Jmol script that loads the backbone (N, CA, C; Angstrom):
load data "model"
ATOM      1  N   MET A   1      22.261  18.338-243.346  1.00  0.00           N
ATOM      2  CA  MET A   1      21.626  17.044-243.420  1.00  0.00           C
ATOM      3  C   MET A   1      20.538  17.088-244.490  1.00  0.00           C
ATOM      4  N   LYS A   2      20.481  16.083-245.318  1.00  0.00           N
ATOM      5  CA  LYS A   2      19.514  16.006-246.393  1.00  0.00           C
ATOM      6  C   LYS A   2      18.186  15.476-245.862  1.00  0.00           C
ATOM      7  N   SER A   3      17.079  16.033-246.347  1.00  0.00           N
ATOM      8  CA  SER A   3      15.741  15.589-245.945  1.00  0.00           C
ATOM      9  C   SER A   3      15.461  14.200-246.493  1.00  0.00           C
ATOM     10  N   SER A   4      14.725  13.404-245.719  1.00  0.00           N
ATOM     11  CA  SER A   4      14.370  12.058-246.155  1.00  0.00           C
ATOM     12  C   SER A   4      13.233  12.085-247.169  1.00  0.00           C
ATOM     13  N   GLY A   5      12.588  13.247-247.333  1.00  0.00           N
ATOM     14  CA  GLY A   5      11.480  13.349-248.269  1.00  0.00           C
ATOM     15  C   GLY A   5      10.134  13.027-247.649  1.00  0.00           C
ATOM     16  N   SER A   6      10.124  12.466-246.440  1.00  0.00           N
ATOM     17  CA  SER A   6       8.858  12.111-245.796  1.00  0.00           C
ATOM     18  C   SER A   6       8.294  13.247-244.948  1.00  0.00           C
ATOM     19  N   VAL A   7       9.063  14.294-244.760  1.00  0.00           N
ATOM     20  CA  VAL A   7       8.625  15.433-243.948  1.00  0.00           C
ATOM     21  C   VAL A   7       8.006  16.477-244.864  1.00  0.00           C
ATOM     22  N   ARG A   8       6.820  16.967-244.479  1.00  0.00           N
ATOM     23  CA  ARG A   8       6.192  18.046-245.240  1.00  0.00           C
ATOM     24  C   ARG A   8       6.942  19.338-244.942  1.00  0.00           C
ATOM     25  N   PRO A   9       7.564  19.954-245.936  1.00  0.00           N
ATOM     26  CA  PRO A   9       8.346  21.156-245.665  1.00  0.00           C
ATOM     27  C   PRO A   9       7.497  22.388-245.363  1.00  0.00           C
ATOM     28  N   PHE A  10       6.240  22.401-245.839  1.00  0.00           N
ATOM     29  CA  PHE A  10       5.367  23.547-245.610  1.00  0.00           C
ATOM     30  C   PHE A  10       4.069  23.072-244.980  1.00  0.00           C
ATOM     31  N   VAL A  11       3.639  23.780-243.950  1.00  0.00           N
ATOM     32  CA  VAL A  11       2.401  23.425-243.256  1.00  0.00           C
ATOM     33  C   VAL A  11       1.536  24.671-243.179  1.00  0.00           C
ATOM     34  N   LYS A  12       0.310  24.566-243.661  1.00  0.00           N
ATOM     35  CA  LYS A  12      -0.633  25.682-243.609  1.00  0.00           C
ATOM     36  C   LYS A  12      -1.691  25.356-242.571  1.00  0.00           C
ATOM     37  N   THR A  13      -1.834  26.260-241.604  1.00  0.00           N
ATOM     38  CA  THR A  13      -2.722  26.005-240.474  1.00  0.00           C
ATOM     39  C   THR A  13      -4.160  25.716-240.902  1.00  0.00           C
ATOM     40  N   GLU A  14      -4.604  26.334-241.996  1.00  0.00           N
ATOM     41  CA  GLU A  14      -5.986  26.095-242.436  1.00  0.00           C
ATOM     42  C   GLU A  14      -6.193  24.669-242.950  1.00  0.00           C
ATOM     43  N   ASP A  15      -5.110  23.957-243.250  1.00  0.00           N
ATOM     44  CA  ASP A  15      -5.207  22.567-243.693  1.00  0.00           C
ATOM     45  C   ASP A  15      -5.246  21.578-242.529  1.00  0.00           C
ATOM     46  N   LEU A  16      -5.071  22.076-241.312  1.00  0.00           N
ATOM     47  CA  LEU A  16      -5.003  21.214-240.138  1.00  0.00           C
ATOM     48  C   LEU A  16      -6.277  21.305-239.315  1.00  0.00           C
ATOM     49  N   GLU A  17      -6.663  20.190-238.722  1.00  0.00           N
ATOM     50  CA  GLU A  17      -7.845  20.165-237.868  1.00  0.00           C
ATOM     51  C   GLU A  17      -7.443  20.307-236.401  1.00  0.00           C
ATOM     52  N   TRP A  18      -8.312  20.954-235.629  1.00  0.00           N
ATOM     53  CA  TRP A  18      -8.109  21.044-234.183  1.00  0.00           C
ATOM     54  C   TRP A  18      -8.444  19.702-233.560  1.00  0.00           C
ATOM     55  N   GLU A  19      -7.718  19.379-232.500  1.00  0.00           N
ATOM     56  CA  GLU A  19      -7.992  18.182-231.707  1.00  0.00           C
ATOM     57  C   GLU A  19      -8.299  18.633-230.290  1.00  0.00           C
ATOM     58  N   ALA A  20      -9.386  18.113-229.725  1.00  0.00           N
ATOM     59  CA  ALA A  20      -9.725  18.445-228.341  1.00  0.00           C
ATOM     60  C   ALA A  20      -8.728  17.791-227.401  1.00  0.00           C
ATOM     61  N   ALA A  21      -8.302  18.532-226.399  1.00  0.00           N
ATOM     62  CA  ALA A  21      -7.429  17.986-225.345  1.00  0.00           C
ATOM     63  C   ALA A  21      -8.262  18.022-224.058  1.00  0.00           C
ATOM     64  N   GLU A  22      -7.817  18.716-223.022  1.00  0.00           N
ATOM     65  CA  GLU A  22      -8.623  18.874-221.814  1.00  0.00           C
ATOM     66  C   GLU A  22      -9.784  19.832-222.098  1.00  0.00           C
ATOM     67  N   ASP A  23     -10.706  19.949-221.133  1.00  0.00           N
ATOM     68  CA  ASP A  23     -11.846  20.848-221.270  1.00  0.00           C
ATOM     69  C   ASP A  23     -11.348  22.278-221.476  1.00  0.00           C
ATOM     70  N   GLY A  24     -11.795  22.926-222.553  1.00  0.00           N
ATOM     71  CA  GLY A  24     -11.370  24.297-222.831  1.00  0.00           C
ATOM     72  C   GLY A  24     -10.018  24.405-223.489  1.00  0.00           C
ATOM     73  N   VAL A  25      -9.469  23.260-223.947  1.00  0.00           N
ATOM     74  CA  VAL A  25      -8.138  23.229-224.562  1.00  0.00           C
ATOM     75  C   VAL A  25      -8.226  22.465-225.882  1.00  0.00           C
ATOM     76  N   ARG A  26      -7.628  23.040-226.928  1.00  0.00           N
ATOM     77  CA  ARG A  26      -7.547  22.338-228.210  1.00  0.00           C
ATOM     78  C   ARG A  26      -6.161  22.573-228.805  1.00  0.00           C
ATOM     79  N   ARG A  27      -5.751  21.643-229.704  1.00  0.00           N
ATOM     80  CA  ARG A  27      -4.403  21.741-230.251  1.00  0.00           C
ATOM     81  C   ARG A  27      -4.361  21.321-231.719  1.00  0.00           C
ATOM     82  N   LYS A  28      -3.298  21.807-232.386  1.00  0.00           N
ATOM     83  CA  LYS A  28      -2.966  21.410-233.753  1.00  0.00           C
ATOM     84  C   LYS A  28      -1.486  21.043-233.774  1.00  0.00           C
ATOM     85  N   VAL A  29      -1.167  19.899-234.351  1.00  0.00           N
ATOM     86  CA  VAL A  29       0.232  19.546-234.574  1.00  0.00           C
ATOM     87  C   VAL A  29       0.652  20.283-235.839  1.00  0.00           C
ATOM     88  N   LEU A  30       1.555  21.249-235.693  1.00  0.00           N
ATOM     89  CA  LEU A  30       1.948  22.112-236.810  1.00  0.00           C
ATOM     90  C   LEU A  30       2.968  21.469-237.736  1.00  0.00           C
ATOM     91  N   GLY A  31       3.780  20.607-237.185  1.00  0.00           N
ATOM     92  CA  GLY A  31       4.775  19.917-237.994  1.00  0.00           C
ATOM     93  C   GLY A  31       5.580  18.987-237.125  1.00  0.00           C
ATOM     94  N   HIS A  32       6.121  17.937-237.755  1.00  0.00           N
ATOM     95  CA  HIS A  32       6.923  16.988-236.974  1.00  0.00           C
ATOM     96  C   HIS A  32       7.703  16.068-237.889  1.00  0.00           C
ATOM     97  N   ASP A  33       8.755  15.526-237.321  1.00  0.00           N
ATOM     98  CA  ASP A  33       9.416  14.339-237.836  1.00  0.00           C
ATOM     99  C   ASP A  33       9.641  13.475-236.603  1.00  0.00           C
ATOM    100  N   SER A  34      10.474  12.479-236.664  1.00  0.00           N
ATOM    101  CA  SER A  34      10.630  11.603-235.496  1.00  0.00           C
ATOM    102  C   SER A  34      11.354  12.279-234.336  1.00  0.00           C
ATOM    103  N   GLU A  35      12.142  13.311-234.619  1.00  0.00           N
ATOM    104  CA  GLU A  35      12.960  13.945-233.592  1.00  0.00           C
ATOM    105  C   GLU A  35      12.402  15.249-233.032  1.00  0.00           C
ATOM    106  N   LEU A  36      11.467  15.877-233.744  1.00  0.00           N
ATOM    107  CA  LEU A  36      11.025  17.216-233.364  1.00  0.00           C
ATOM    108  C   LEU A  36       9.560  17.409-233.703  1.00  0.00           C
ATOM    109  N   MET A  37       8.836  18.117-232.830  1.00  0.00           N
ATOM    110  CA  MET A  37       7.415  18.378-233.063  1.00  0.00           C
ATOM    111  C   MET A  37       7.069  19.756-232.531  1.00  0.00           C
ATOM    112  N   MET A  38       6.223  20.485-233.289  1.00  0.00           N
ATOM    113  CA  MET A  38       5.708  21.778-232.834  1.00  0.00           C
ATOM    114  C   MET A  38       4.187  21.706-232.824  1.00  0.00           C
ATOM    115  N   VAL A  39       3.605  22.196-231.717  1.00  0.00           N
ATOM    116  CA  VAL A  39       2.165  22.091-231.501  1.00  0.00           C
ATOM    117  C   VAL A  39       1.623  23.436-231.032  1.00  0.00           C
ATOM    118  N   ARG A  40       0.505  23.866-231.610  1.00  0.00           N
ATOM    119  CA  ARG A  40      -0.198  25.076-231.184  1.00  0.00           C
ATOM    120  C   ARG A  40      -1.320  24.632-230.242  1.00  0.00           C
ATOM    121  N   VAL A  41      -1.370  25.220-229.045  1.00  0.00           N
ATOM    122  CA  VAL A  41      -2.361  24.834-228.050  1.00  0.00           C
ATOM    123  C   VAL A  41      -3.125  26.078-227.604  1.00  0.00           C
ATOM    124  N   GLU A  42      -4.434  26.088-227.831  1.00  0.00           N
ATOM    125  CA  GLU A  42      -5.272  27.219-227.422  1.00  0.00           C
ATOM    126  C   GLU A  42      -6.042  26.864-226.150  1.00  0.00           C
ATOM    127  N   PHE A  43      -6.108  27.837-225.237  1.00  0.00           N
ATOM    128  CA  PHE A  43      -6.779  27.672-223.949  1.00  0.00           C
ATOM    129  C   PHE A  43      -7.860  28.734-223.785  1.00  0.00           C
ATOM    130  N   ARG A  44      -8.997  28.331-223.283  1.00  0.00           N
ATOM    131  CA  ARG A  44     -10.008  29.286-222.825  1.00  0.00           C
ATOM    132  C   ARG A  44      -9.628  29.696-221.405  1.00  0.00           C
ATOM    133  N   SER A  45     -10.017  30.889-221.010  1.00  0.00           N
ATOM    134  CA  SER A  45      -9.744  31.356-219.645  1.00  0.00           C
ATOM    135  C   SER A  45     -10.257  30.336-218.636  1.00  0.00           C
ATOM    136  N   GLY A  46      -9.430  29.985-217.678  1.00  0.00           N
ATOM    137  CA  GLY A  46      -9.800  29.014-216.645  1.00  0.00           C
ATOM    138  C   GLY A  46      -9.469  27.577-216.987  1.00  0.00           C
ATOM    139  N   ALA A  47      -9.137  27.283-218.240  1.00  0.00           N
ATOM    140  CA  ALA A  47      -8.787  25.915-218.632  1.00  0.00           C
ATOM    141  C   ALA A  47      -7.440  25.524-218.026  1.00  0.00           C
ATOM    142  N   VAL A  48      -7.292  24.224-217.799  1.00  0.00           N
ATOM    143  CA  VAL A  48      -6.095  23.712-217.132  1.00  0.00           C
ATOM    144  C   VAL A  48      -5.445  22.626-217.968  1.00  0.00           C
ATOM    145  N   GLY A  49      -4.142  22.736-218.130  1.00  0.00           N
ATOM    146  CA  GLY A  49      -3.320  21.644-218.645  1.00  0.00           C
ATOM    147  C   GLY A  49      -2.741  20.985-217.400  1.00  0.00           C
ATOM    148  N   TYR A  50      -3.371  19.897-216.972  1.00  0.00           N
ATOM    149  CA  TYR A  50      -3.056  19.297-215.678  1.00  0.00           C
ATOM    150  C   TYR A  50      -1.594  18.876-215.560  1.00  0.00           C
ATOM    151  N   VAL A  51      -1.080  18.889-214.350  1.00  0.00           N
ATOM    152  CA  VAL A  51       0.309  18.505-214.091  1.00  0.00           C
ATOM    153  C   VAL A  51       0.508  17.066-214.570  1.00  0.00           C
ATOM    154  N   HIS A  52       1.543  16.871-215.364  1.00  0.00           N
ATOM    155  CA  HIS A  52       1.850  15.573-215.943  1.00  0.00           C
ATOM    156  C   HIS A  52       3.353  15.491-216.220  1.00  0.00           C
ATOM    157  N   THR A  53       3.799  14.319-216.621  1.00  0.00           N
ATOM    158  CA  THR A  53       5.192  14.119-217.021  1.00  0.00           C
ATOM    159  C   THR A  53       5.215  13.364-218.343  1.00  0.00           C
ATOM    160  N   HIS A  54       6.310  13.465-219.047  1.00  0.00           N
ATOM    161  CA  HIS A  54       6.559  12.668-220.247  1.00  0.00           C
ATOM    162  C   HIS A  54       8.068  12.630-220.470  1.00  0.00           C
ATOM    163  N   PRO A  55       8.529  11.679-221.281  1.00  0.00           N
ATOM    164  CA  PRO A  55       9.980  11.528-221.481  1.00  0.00           C
ATOM    165  C   PRO A  55      10.579  12.489-222.503  1.00  0.00           C
ATOM    166  N   HIS A  56       9.797  13.464-222.958  1.00  0.00           N
ATOM    167  CA  HIS A  56      10.253  14.393-223.992  1.00  0.00           C
ATOM    168  C   HIS A  56      10.804  15.672-223.378  1.00  0.00           C
ATOM    169  N   ARG A  57      11.804  16.249-224.028  1.00  0.00           N
ATOM    170  CA  ARG A  57      12.263  17.598-223.690  1.00  0.00           C
ATOM    171  C   ARG A  57      11.254  18.548-224.324  1.00  0.00           C
ATOM    172  N   GLN A  58      10.890  19.618-223.619  1.00  0.00           N
ATOM    173  CA  GLN A  58       9.865  20.543-224.105  1.00  0.00           C
ATOM    174  C   GLN A  58      10.284  21.983-223.852  1.00  0.00           C
ATOM    175  N   ILE A  59      10.015  22.838-224.831  1.00  0.00           N
ATOM    176  CA  ILE A  59      10.133  24.273-224.633  1.00  0.00           C
ATOM    177  C   ILE A  59       8.822  24.872-225.134  1.00  0.00           C
ATOM    178  N   THR A  60       8.289  25.812-224.376  1.00  0.00           N
ATOM    179  CA  THR A  60       6.990  26.399-224.695  1.00  0.00           C
ATOM    180  C   THR A  60       7.095  27.914-224.736  1.00  0.00           C
ATOM    181  N   PHE A  61       6.512  28.490-225.774  1.00  0.00           N
ATOM    182  CA  PHE A  61       6.465  29.937-225.984  1.00  0.00           C
ATOM    183  C   PHE A  61       5.022  30.403-225.778  1.00  0.00           C
ATOM    184  N   VAL A  62       4.842  31.447-224.975  1.00  0.00           N
ATOM    185  CA  VAL A  62       3.512  32.011-224.756  1.00  0.00           C
ATOM    186  C   VAL A  62       3.245  32.993-225.895  1.00  0.00           C
ATOM    187  N   GLU A  63       2.402  32.574-226.828  1.00  0.00           N
ATOM    188  CA  GLU A  63       2.071  33.421-227.973  1.00  0.00           C
ATOM    189  C   GLU A  63       1.094  34.520-227.584  1.00  0.00           C
ATOM    190  N   SER A  64       0.138  34.184-226.701  1.00  0.00           N
ATOM    191  CA  SER A  64      -0.829  35.176-226.232  1.00  0.00           C
ATOM    192  C   SER A  64      -1.405  34.715-224.899  1.00  0.00           C
ATOM    193  N   GLY A  65      -1.994  35.664-224.163  1.00  0.00           N
ATOM    194  CA  GLY A  65      -2.629  35.349-222.887  1.00  0.00           C
ATOM    195  C   GLY A  65      -1.663  35.391-221.714  1.00  0.00           C
ATOM    196  N   ARG A  66      -2.191  34.948-220.567  1.00  0.00           N
ATOM    197  CA  ARG A  66      -1.402  34.838-219.329  1.00  0.00           C
ATOM    198  C   ARG A  66      -1.692  33.471-218.734  1.00  0.00           C
ATOM    199  N   PHE A  67      -0.631  32.821-218.235  1.00  0.00           N
ATOM    200  CA  PHE A  67      -0.736  31.472-217.706  1.00  0.00           C
ATOM    201  C   PHE A  67       0.003  31.355-216.389  1.00  0.00           C
ATOM    202  N   GLU A  68      -0.598  30.639-215.433  1.00  0.00           N
ATOM    203  CA  GLU A  68       0.149  30.216-214.261  1.00  0.00           C
ATOM    204  C   GLU A  68       0.800  28.894-214.658  1.00  0.00           C
ATOM    205  N   VAL A  69       2.119  28.871-214.608  1.00  0.00           N
ATOM    206  CA  VAL A  69       2.882  27.716-215.069  1.00  0.00           C
ATOM    207  C   VAL A  69       3.577  27.069-213.885  1.00  0.00           C
ATOM    208  N   GLN A  70       3.497  25.749-213.821  1.00  0.00           N
ATOM    209  CA  GLN A  70       4.190  24.993-212.785  1.00  0.00           C
ATOM    210  C   GLN A  70       5.182  24.051-213.467  1.00  0.00           C
ATOM    211  N   VAL A  71       6.440  24.124-213.068  1.00  0.00           N
ATOM    212  CA  VAL A  71       7.485  23.233-213.576  1.00  0.00           C
ATOM    213  C   VAL A  71       8.303  22.755-212.388  1.00  0.00           C
ATOM    214  N   GLY A  72       8.313  21.451-212.185  1.00  0.00           N
ATOM    215  CA  GLY A  72       9.103  20.878-211.100  1.00  0.00           C
ATOM    216  C   GLY A  72       8.762  21.435-209.730  1.00  0.00           C
ATOM    217  N   GLY A  73       7.491  21.744-209.478  1.00  0.00           N
ATOM    218  CA  GLY A  73       7.064  22.250-208.174  1.00  0.00           C
ATOM    219  C   GLY A  73       7.198  23.753-208.009  1.00  0.00           C
ATOM    220  N   LYS A  74       7.821  24.451-208.965  1.00  0.00           N
ATOM    221  CA  LYS A  74       7.927  25.909-208.916  1.00  0.00           C
ATOM    222  C   LYS A  74       6.834  26.513-209.793  1.00  0.00           C
ATOM    223  N   LYS A  75       6.267  27.648-209.352  1.00  0.00           N
ATOM    224  CA  LYS A  75       5.200  28.312-210.107  1.00  0.00           C
ATOM    225  C   LYS A  75       5.598  29.735-210.449  1.00  0.00           C
ATOM    226  N   ASP A  76       5.087  30.203-211.598  1.00  0.00           N
ATOM    227  CA  ASP A  76       5.270  31.588-212.013  1.00  0.00           C
ATOM    228  C   ASP A  76       4.135  31.933-212.966  1.00  0.00           C
ATOM    229  N   VAL A  77       3.873  33.208-213.148  1.00  0.00           N
ATOM    230  CA  VAL A  77       2.884  33.680-214.111  1.00  0.00           C
ATOM    231  C   VAL A  77       3.646  34.202-215.323  1.00  0.00           C
ATOM    232  N   LEU A  78       3.322  33.631-216.481  1.00  0.00           N
ATOM    233  CA  LEU A  78       3.974  34.022-217.720  1.00  0.00           C
ATOM    234  C   LEU A  78       2.962  34.656-218.665  1.00  0.00           C
ATOM    235  N   LYS A  79       3.432  35.605-219.473  1.00  0.00           N
ATOM    236  CA  LYS A  79       2.571  36.333-220.407  1.00  0.00           C
ATOM    237  C   LYS A  79       3.170  36.275-221.805  1.00  0.00           C
ATOM    238  N   LYS A  80       2.459  36.888-222.752  1.00  0.00           N
ATOM    239  CA  LYS A  80       2.890  36.925-224.146  1.00  0.00           C
ATOM    240  C   LYS A  80       4.383  37.256-224.256  1.00  0.00           C
ATOM    241  N   GLY A  81       5.090  36.419-225.011  1.00  0.00           N
ATOM    242  CA  GLY A  81       6.519  36.629-225.220  1.00  0.00           C
ATOM    243  C   GLY A  81       7.415  35.858-224.281  1.00  0.00           C
ATOM    244  N   ASP A  82       6.857  35.324-223.177  1.00  0.00           N
ATOM    245  CA  ASP A  82       7.642  34.540-222.226  1.00  0.00           C
ATOM    246  C   ASP A  82       7.722  33.084-222.685  1.00  0.00           C
ATOM    247  N   SER A  83       8.571  32.303-222.023  1.00  0.00           N
ATOM    248  CA  SER A  83       8.691  30.885-222.352  1.00  0.00           C
ATOM    249  C   SER A  83       9.137  30.096-221.130  1.00  0.00           C
ATOM    250  N   PHE A  84       9.006  28.784-221.227  1.00  0.00           N
ATOM    251  CA  PHE A  84       9.514  27.896-220.172  1.00  0.00           C
ATOM    252  C   PHE A  84      10.038  26.612-220.798  1.00  0.00           C
ATOM    253  N   ILE A  85      10.956  25.981-220.067  1.00  0.00           N
ATOM    254  CA  ILE A  85      11.601  24.752-220.521  1.00  0.00           C
ATOM    255  C   ILE A  85      11.317  23.651-219.510  1.00  0.00           C
ATOM    256  N   VAL A  86      11.034  22.454-220.044  1.00  0.00           N
ATOM    257  CA  VAL A  86      10.747  21.291-219.202  1.00  0.00           C
ATOM    258  C   VAL A  86      11.722  20.175-219.560  1.00  0.00           C
ATOM    259  N   GLU A  87      12.504  19.745-218.584  1.00  0.00           N
ATOM    260  CA  GLU A  87      13.406  18.608-218.767  1.00  0.00           C
ATOM    261  C   GLU A  87      12.577  17.316-218.816  1.00  0.00           C
ATOM    262  N   PRO A  88      13.071  16.282-219.494  1.00  0.00           N
ATOM    263  CA  PRO A  88      12.341  15.015-219.550  1.00  0.00           C
ATOM    264  C   PRO A  88      12.006  14.490-218.151  1.00  0.00           C
ATOM    265  N   GLY A  89      10.761  14.049-217.985  1.00  0.00           N
ATOM    266  CA  GLY A  89      10.319  13.455-216.723  1.00  0.00           C
ATOM    267  C   GLY A  89       9.947  14.439-215.633  1.00  0.00           C
ATOM    268  N   LEU A  90      10.072  15.728-215.859  1.00  0.00           N
ATOM    269  CA  LEU A  90       9.773  16.733-214.837  1.00  0.00           C
ATOM    270  C   LEU A  90       8.273  17.064-214.836  1.00  0.00           C
ATOM    271  N   PRO A  91       7.605  17.009-213.672  1.00  0.00           N
ATOM    272  CA  PRO A  91       6.179  17.350-213.614  1.00  0.00           C
ATOM    273  C   PRO A  91       5.964  18.814-213.997  1.00  0.00           C
ATOM    274  N   HIS A  92       4.925  19.055-214.812  1.00  0.00           N
ATOM    275  CA  HIS A  92       4.611  20.410-215.257  1.00  0.00           C
ATOM    276  C   HIS A  92       3.141  20.513-215.664  1.00  0.00           C
ATOM    277  N   GLY A  93       2.626  21.745-215.649  1.00  0.00           N
ATOM    278  CA  GLY A  93       1.251  22.000-216.058  1.00  0.00           C
ATOM    279  C   GLY A  93       1.016  23.495-216.119  1.00  0.00           C
ATOM    280  N   VAL A  94      -0.133  23.877-216.676  1.00  0.00           N
ATOM    281  CA  VAL A  94      -0.477  25.292-216.803  1.00  0.00           C
ATOM    282  C   VAL A  94      -1.948  25.503-216.474  1.00  0.00           C
ATOM    283  N   ALA A  95      -2.273  26.726-216.079  1.00  0.00           N
ATOM    284  CA  ALA A  95      -3.656  27.159-215.910  1.00  0.00           C
ATOM    285  C   ALA A  95      -3.785  28.494-216.635  1.00  0.00           C
ATOM    286  N   ALA A  96      -4.784  28.596-217.516  1.00  0.00           N
ATOM    287  CA  ALA A  96      -4.981  29.825-218.282  1.00  0.00           C
ATOM    288  C   ALA A  96      -5.687  30.863-217.412  1.00  0.00           C
ATOM    289  N   LEU A  97      -5.039  31.994-217.194  1.00  0.00           N
ATOM    290  CA  LEU A  97      -5.628  33.084-216.426  1.00  0.00           C
ATOM    291  C   LEU A  97      -6.514  33.954-217.311  1.00  0.00           C
ATOM    292  N   GLU A  98      -6.364  33.794-218.628  1.00  0.00           N
ATOM    293  CA  GLU A  98      -7.208  34.435-219.634  1.00  0.00           C
ATOM    294  C   GLU A  98      -7.075  33.608-220.907  1.00  0.00           C
ATOM    295  N   ASP A  99      -7.914  33.871-221.901  1.00  0.00           N
ATOM    296  CA  ASP A  99      -7.759  33.166-223.173  1.00  0.00           C
ATOM    297  C   ASP A  99      -6.331  33.340-223.660  1.00  0.00           C
ATOM    298  N   GLY A 100      -5.758  32.271-224.210  1.00  0.00           N
ATOM    299  CA  GLY A 100      -4.385  32.380-224.671  1.00  0.00           C
ATOM    300  C   GLY A 100      -3.957  31.204-225.519  1.00  0.00           C
ATOM    301  N   CYS A 101      -2.734  31.301-226.021  1.00  0.00           N
ATOM    302  CA  CYS A 101      -2.188  30.284-226.903  1.00  0.00           C
ATOM    303  C   CYS A 101      -0.726  30.016-226.552  1.00  0.00           C
ATOM    304  N   LEU A 102      -0.373  28.737-226.518  1.00  0.00           N
ATOM    305  CA  LEU A 102       0.999  28.301-226.295  1.00  0.00           C
ATOM    306  C   LEU A 102       1.505  27.593-227.540  1.00  0.00           C
ATOM    307  N   ILE A 103       2.791  27.731-227.820  1.00  0.00           N
ATOM    308  CA  ILE A 103       3.454  26.970-228.876  1.00  0.00           C
ATOM    309  C   ILE A 103       4.437  26.038-228.180  1.00  0.00           C
ATOM    310  N   ASP A 104       4.159  24.736-228.248  1.00  0.00           N
ATOM    311  CA  ASP A 104       4.997  23.709-227.625  1.00  0.00           C
ATOM    312  C   ASP A 104       5.919  23.094-228.671  1.00  0.00           C
ATOM    313  N   VAL A 105       7.171  22.889-228.300  1.00  0.00           N
ATOM    314  CA  VAL A 105       8.121  22.174-229.150  1.00  0.00           C
ATOM    315  C   VAL A 105       8.657  21.011-228.322  1.00  0.00           C
ATOM    316  N   PHE A 106       8.619  19.812-228.911  1.00  0.00           N
ATOM    317  CA  PHE A 106       9.039  18.591-228.218  1.00  0.00           C
ATOM    318  C   PHE A 106      10.171  17.898-228.962  1.00  0.00           C
ATOM    319  N   ASN A 107      11.072  17.302-228.175  1.00  0.00           N
ATOM    320  CA  ASN A 107      12.118  16.445-228.711  1.00  0.00           C
ATOM    321  C   ASN A 107      12.204  15.216-227.834  1.00  0.00           C
ATOM    322  N   PRO A 108      12.050  13.995-228.379  1.00  0.00           N
ATOM    323  CA  PRO A 108      11.597  13.706-229.731  1.00  0.00           C
ATOM    324  C   PRO A 108      10.104  14.020-229.889  1.00  0.00           C
ATOM    325  N   ALA A 109       9.567  13.741-231.076  1.00  0.00           N
ATOM    326  CA  ALA A 109       8.148  13.987-231.344  1.00  0.00           C
ATOM    327  C   ALA A 109       7.276  13.193-230.377  1.00  0.00           C
ATOM    328  N   ARG A 110       6.096  13.734-230.058  1.00  0.00           N
ATOM    329  CA  ARG A 110       5.112  13.065-229.195  1.00  0.00           C
ATOM    330  C   ARG A 110       4.305  12.080-230.031  1.00  0.00           C
ATOM    331  N   GLU A 111       4.749  10.848-230.072  1.00  0.00           N
ATOM    332  CA  GLU A 111       4.040   9.818-230.833  1.00  0.00           C
ATOM    333  C   GLU A 111       2.608   9.649-230.330  1.00  0.00           C
ATOM    334  N   ASP A 112       2.381   9.887-229.025  1.00  0.00           N
ATOM    335  CA  ASP A 112       1.023   9.750-228.477  1.00  0.00           C
ATOM    336  C   ASP A 112       0.071  10.757-229.115  1.00  0.00           C
ATOM    337  N   PHE A 113       0.545  11.937-229.483  1.00  0.00           N
ATOM    338  CA  PHE A 113      -0.305  12.923-230.161  1.00  0.00           C
ATOM    339  C   PHE A 113      -0.674  12.435-231.556  1.00  0.00           C
ATOM    340  N   LEU A 114       0.247  11.774-232.230  1.00  0.00           N
ATOM    341  CA  LEU A 114       0.006  11.303-233.588  1.00  0.00           C
ATOM    342  C   LEU A 114      -0.934  10.103-233.605  1.00  0.00           C
ATOM    343  N   LYS A 115      -0.833   9.222-232.631  1.00  0.00           N
ATOM    344  CA  LYS A 115      -1.698   8.039-232.562  1.00  0.00           C
ATOM    345  C   LYS A 115      -3.146   8.425-232.368  1.00  0.00           C
ATOM    346  N   ARG A 116      -3.418   9.499-231.641  1.00  0.00           N
ATOM    347  CA  ARG A 116      -4.789   9.943-231.409  1.00  0.00           C
ATOM    348  C   ARG A 116      -5.452  10.405-232.692  1.00  0.00           C
ATOM    349  N   LYS A 117      -4.677  10.829-233.667  1.00  0.00           N
ATOM    350  CA  LYS A 117      -5.215  11.363-234.906  1.00  0.00           C
ATOM    351  C   LYS A 117      -5.649  10.247-235.877  1.00  0.00           C
ATOM    352  N   LYS A 118      -5.138   9.031-235.676  1.00  0.00           N
ATOM    353  CA  LYS A 118      -5.457   7.933-236.586  1.00  0.00           C
ATOM    354  C   LYS A 118      -6.799   7.325-236.213  1.00  0.00           C
ATOM    355  N   PRO A 119      -7.596   6.873-237.238  1.00  0.00           N
ATOM    356  CA  PRO A 119      -8.904   6.269-236.958  1.00  0.00           C
ATOM    357  C   PRO A 119      -8.803   4.954-236.228  1.00  0.00           C
TER     358      PRO A 119
END
end "model"
wireframe off; spacefill off
backbone 0.3
color backbone group
């Protein structure tokens, strides 16, 4: 498939600003088009990504740290190198057991994340 030209093919993290999310949580949208989005989310120990739902398919990779993860009422503790998948509409959330970082990938892109960035 040919690129439409509107997608930035290269993204340098130093060119991106952090956005505050919940208390002790910040994120950067690393790249996106209308169908796909990747987001880096950093957590301080004890910070919580509260249980929520959205219509997007999500897969998350634990880049560092340890997290108690809840997906669809089931809980597990995941560490660096682990991942979890969230079906659209399924309740999910995380609690950081130590400082850590998650890489979230969404399909389609989270338009709500992009709207927050506009003045």
